[in-house]
C-alpha positions in Angstrom: -19.9 -0.1 -12.1 -22.1 -2.4 -14.1 -21.5 -2.7 -18.1 -23.9 -1.2 -20.5 -27.0 -3.0 -21.5 -26.9 -3.7 -25.3 -30.2 -3.0 -26.9 -32.3 -5.5 -29.1 -31.7 -3.1 -32.1 -28.2 -3.5 -31.7 -28.4 -7.3 -31.4 -30.6 -7.6 -34.4 -28.4 -5.5 -36.3 -25.3 -7.8 -35.4 -27.5 -10.7 -36.2 -28.3 -9.6 -39.7 -24.7 -8.5 -40.4 -23.5 -11.8 -39.5 -26.1 -13.3 -42.0 -24.7 -10.9 -44.6 -28.0 -9.3 -44.8 -26.6 -5.7 -43.8 -23.4 -4.1 -43.1 -23.1 -3.2 -39.4 -23.1 0.6 -38.7 -20.1 1.7 -36.6 -20.6 3.5 -33.2 -20.3 7.1 -33.7 -21.3 9.0 -30.5 -22.8 9.2 -27.2 -26.2 10.3 -26.1 -26.5 12.1 -22.8 -29.7 12.5 -20.5 -31.0 13.2 -17.0 -33.5 10.5 -17.0 -31.6 7.6 -15.5 -33.0 7.9 -11.9 -36.3 7.8 -10.5 -37.9 10.4 -8.2 -36.3 9.2 -5.2 -32.9 9.2 -6.8 -32.7 5.2 -7.4 -30.8 4.5 -10.5 -33.0 2.8 -12.9 -32.0 -0.4 -14.8 -31.8 0.4 -18.6 -33.9 -2.0 -20.9 -32.8 -3.9 -23.9 -36.0 -2.8 -25.5 -35.3 0.9 -25.0 -35.0 2.8 -28.3 -34.3 6.4 -26.7 -32.9 7.8 -23.4 -35.8 8.7 -20.8 -34.8 12.4 -21.2 -32.1 13.1 -23.8 -30.1 16.3 -23.5 -27.2 16.0 -26.0 -25.8 13.7 -28.8 -21.9 14.1 -29.2 -19.3 12.3 -31.4 -17.0 9.9 -29.5 -13.3 11.1 -28.7 -11.8 7.6 -29.1 -12.2 3.9 -28.4 -9.7 1.4 -27.0 -10.0 -2.3 -27.5 -9.1 -3.6 -23.9 -9.5 -7.2 -24.6 -10.8 -9.5 -27.3 -14.3 -9.0 -26.0 -14.5 -5.4 -24.7 -14.0 -2.0 -26.2 -14.2 1.1 -24.1 -15.5 4.3 -25.9 -14.8 7.8 -24.5 -16.4 11.2 -24.9 -15.6 14.5 -23.2 -18.0 17.3 -22.5 -16.4 20.6 -22.9 -16.7 23.4 -20.3 -20.1 24.8 -21.6 -21.6 21.5 -22.7 -24.6 20.6 -20.5 -23.5 23.0 -17.9 -26.2 23.1 -15.0 -27.5 19.7 -15.8 -27.2 16.5 -13.9 -26.1 13.6 -16.2 -27.7 10.3 -15.4 -28.0 8.3 -18.5 -25.7 7.6 -21.3 -25.8 5.7 -24.4 -23.7 4.7 -27.5 -25.5 5.4 -30.8 -24.5 4.2 -34.2 -24.1 5.9 -37.6 -28.1 5.2 -38.1 -28.7 7.0 -34.9 -29.8 4.0 -33.0 -29.0 3.4 -29.5 -26.9 0.5 -29.2 -25.7 0.3 -25.5 -27.1 2.1 -22.6 -25.8 2.9 -19.2 -27.5 4.5 -16.1 -25.8 6.0 -13.0 -26.0 8.5 -10.2 -26.7 12.0 -11.3 -23.4 13.8 -12.1 -23.5 17.6 -12.0 -21.8 19.3 -14.7 -20.5 22.9 -14.0 -19.4 25.3 -16.7 -15.9 25.5 -15.5 -14.5 22.2 -16.3 -14.7 19.2 -18.7 -16.1 15.9 -17.9 -15.0 12.4 -19.6 -17.3 9.8 -19.9 -16.7 6.0 -20.7 -18.9 3.2 -21.9 -17.5 -0.4 -22.1 -19.0 -2.5 -24.7 -18.9 -6.3 -23.7 -19.6 -9.5 -25.7 
């Protein structure tokens, strides 16, 4: 599966933080949506210019993160039984403490029933 697309907003914040102009806000959560595919069911390629999901349904704090290498960090988030029950999730994003989307990932729709949890992961790569 393809890595997430890092948004221009995220890259601008990293650049400004490296210059000492601003502190870099940490990643705090996932945004979930159902707008990651077109009308024919083809997965849309997320754009670095996106500032929001095509059809956001829910924001939720991350469960955990794992540094998997010197240039990759995996963020994890679990949807509980009732969260987004009946929805088909096809777009996810990481958002920072400012509420800005910093990485976006689209996928085939994942149907969510109300009798199980679903765990999602996004790998942030540099």
